[in-house]
N, C-alpha and C positions, 0 to 999 in steps of 0.2 A: 635443562629447565629454562623455559622462556621467561623473560621479564616483561611486565606490562607497566609502563610508566605514563601517567597523565601529564602531558606537557602544557595543556591549556584547557580551560573550561569556563564558560560564561553563559548567562541567560539574557538574550537581547530583549525578548518579551516573553510573556508566560507561555506562548505557543511555539517558542523556538529556543531550544537548548542545544548547546554546542560543546563538544569536547574533542581534543586532539590527543592521540596516543602514540607512543613508540613501543613497538613489540619486537622482541628478538632476543638474542641474535639468531638468524637463520643462515643456512648454507645458501650459496648463490643459486638463485632461481626459485627457491622454496617460498620466499616472501611474496613473489608475484602470485603464485598459486594460492597461498593463504589469503592474500588481499582480495583476489577475485571471488573466492569462495565465500568469505565473510561478507563481502559487499552484496552478493546475491541473496544470501540468507537474511541479512539485515533489512533489505528492501522488500523481500517477497514472503518470508516465512514467519515473521512475528505477528502475533495477534493483537487486536485492539478492540475497542468498544465504540459503537456508532448507532445513531438513530437510523433505522431502515424504513420506517413507515410512520405516517401521521394521519389521524382522523380529526377533521375540523368540523365542528358543529355547523350544519347548514350548507356544507360544501360537498358536491358529488363528484367533481372532476377538477383536474389541475388548472383548467383554463377559466375557472370561476373568479369572481371578485367577491369581496366580503364587505358588507355595509360598514361604513365608518372606520375602515382600515385602509391606511395609505397604500400599502403594498397589495398587489394581486397575489393569487395563490402560488404562481410560479416563483415570484420573488421570495416569498416566505420559504418555499422548499429549498431554494438556493442558500438562503441564510441559515436554515437548519443544517444544511450540509457542512457548514463551517464550524458547527459546535463540536468541541473535542471533549470527550469524557474519559475518566479514569476510574479504576476501582476493580472490584472482583465480583463477577457474576458468572454463573455456570449455565444459565438458561435465559431465554428472552424475558424481559420485564416491561411493565407499563409505567410511564410517567405522565403527569397531567399538568395542564396549565389552564387557569381560569382568571381572566382579567376583565374588570368592568369599569375601571377608571381610565380616563384619557391619559395619554402619555406614551413614552417609549417602553417597549417590551423587550427584555433581554433574556438570556438563558437563566438568569437568577430568578425569574418568575416561574420557572418550571419546578414542580415538586418532584424531586428525585427519590427513588427507593433508597433504603439503607445500602451502604457500601459503594455508592456511586457519588461522584462529584464532578464539577466542571473544572477544566484547566483554566478557562477564562469565562467567569460568570457574567461578564459584561458583553458577551457576544450578542450583537444586535439581531432581533428577529423581525419586529414590525413596529409601527406607530399607530396607536388607537386614538381616534378623534372623539369628540363629544358624543355622549350617549352610545358609544360603541360597546361591544361585548364580544370577547374572543375566548372560545373554549376549544382546547386541543388535547388529544391523547397521543402519546408517542410510544412506538414499539422500539425497544432498545435491545441489542444483542451483541454478543462477542463474535468476531469473525476474523478473516484473514484476507489480505489483498484489497481489491476494489470490486464492488458490484454496482453496475449501472441499474437504474430504476427498472429497466426492462427485464433484467434477470431476477428482480425481487418480486415483481407483480404477482407471480404465480403462488407465492408462499405467504402473502399477506392476508390477514383476516378481512372479512367483508367490511367495506367502508373506509379502508385505509388507503391513502395515497403513498406511493413509493418515494423514497428519498435516496439519491445516489449515496451509497455507503462507502466511506473511505476508512478502512480499518487500520491502514499502515501507520504505526507509531513513528517510524523512521522516515524522514522527509528526503534526506540526501546523504550519500556516503561518497567519500573521496579517499584515495590512497596513493602513496608513492613510495619509492624505495630509496634508501640512502645507505652508504657504507656504514657498517656498525662502528660506533664509537667506544663500545665496551671491550673491544679486542683489537690488538694490533694486526691481526690477520685480515688482509684486504678482501679475502674471499667471503667474509661474513657480512650479512646485510641486516638492516632493521626495516621493519614495515611501519610507515607512518600512516595512521588511520584517522580520518576525520569523520565524525558522526553528528548529524543534525536530527533532533527529534521534535515532535509536536508538543512536548511537555507532558504527555500522558505517562511516559516513562523517561528516565534519565538516559543519556548516552551509555553510562556504565552498565545500567540494567540491560540495555539493548545488546551490548557487547557480550555480557554474561549469558543472556538467554540464547543468543546466536551460537555461542560456543557450546552450550548444552545440547542444542539441536544437532550440531555437527558431531558431537561426541556420541550421541545416541545413534546417529545415522551410520557412522563408521564402526560402532560397536557391533552392528548387525552383520558387518562384513568379516568379522573375525571367524576364522575357520578352526573348528575343534576336531572335526572328523574328516580327514583327507579322503577316506574311502567313499563317504557320501558325496563329496565334491566330485570325485572321479565318475561315479555313477550318474550324477546329475549332468555332468559335462557330456557323457556319452549319449544320454537320452535327448540332448538338445539338438535341434537341427542346425547344421552349419550355417544355414541362411537365416536363422532366427535372429531378429534384432534384439540385442541384449539391453541396450540403453537408448531410450528415446529422448529427444530434446524436450526440455521443460517448457510446456505450452503456457504455464502460468507466469512466465517472465514478462515484465512490463516492456512496452515498446521503447522506453527510455534506453534500454540496453542496446538498441540498434544504433544509437548515437546519430540520429538523422539531422538533416538541416532543419531550421526553424519552420520553414514553409511546409515541408513534408510532414513533420511532426504535428503541427497545428491542424493540417488537413485530416490526418488520421484521428486526432482527438475529437474534432468536430463531427466525424463520422462514427463516434462512439467505439473506436478501435483503441483499446487500452492495453491489451496483452497480446502476446504472440498467438495465443489461442484464438483471440478475436480476429487477428490478421489472417490466419489460415482459413477462415471461412470464405475468403475472397480469392478470386483468380487475379493474375496480373492485369487482365483486361478490365475486371471489375473496378480496380483502383482508379481507372481513368474516368469512371462515372462519378467519383467524389468531386465535390465542388472545389474548383481552383487546383485540381490535382492533374498535372500534365505528365507527358511521357518521361520527362527528365526525373520527376519525383518518383514515378513508378519504377524506373530503372534503379534509382538510388535505393529504394526499399528492397527490391529483389536482390540486389548485389549485397547489401548489408545482411539480409536474412541468410543468404547462402554463405557468406564469409564467417559470420559469427555462430550460426547454428547448423550449417550444412543442410538447410531446408530450402526448397524451392516452391514458389507458388505455381499453381496450375496456369497454363497459358490462357 
């Protein structure tokens, strides 16, 4: 039986919660496997709630300006992207904002449906000047990972502008291994796991949810009928690829240099799936992306996922 002990926990601000756990003891080598697996599930498989679209009265496209509003539409969309929601919804819902008085507009001005709330109700949206009037409708849904506005455009109702949707409740995960202190056997290890969340869930909830996902995943691998397994194995082609690399993994997993990472982000490349849409030559077309950065991306992709970009 593994023991899970919370070593440290604190909330710096509403949108950043941190906890540090010691998990174990494990046999030598197991802790690294568990740490890597948990990290990927925590970063890629947990669901969150986000604004995916907004309809602004009198606005037809994102390059518009709004009378008596300090920010242009693009600035407002970027501010909406920072709003973090929590709660329980099973289908898309609509929220509304109507402001006719001058002053600062924050998330608190949005009328949310039941069972939804803001992690930080003071998140800034815009400033309304004298005689201004701002009316907006928001499409809110539950999702997973990250969706750029281009991927959302096709599913939005008429008149809605897309908002980059960040569903991931876990912002960062770190782990390292140390010799277990619970046993004199030096071959036993403990996994030290650090989790940062955006406040929509706690680190302990994130860890529990990730464990449940892994439990359900491995449960499907339990073999109860060896005869069926043998028949399935015989019917499979020897050359058939059994396991494919996860294309939904974020490019953070490549552990690139800051220059290469920022260039990919500016080109709206957020996941391995996005990256595989380009050839090695295509990368050189990205702004400020040189041959050295392209080589770095290709080498890391091959090393970590055994995948190569087309030439």
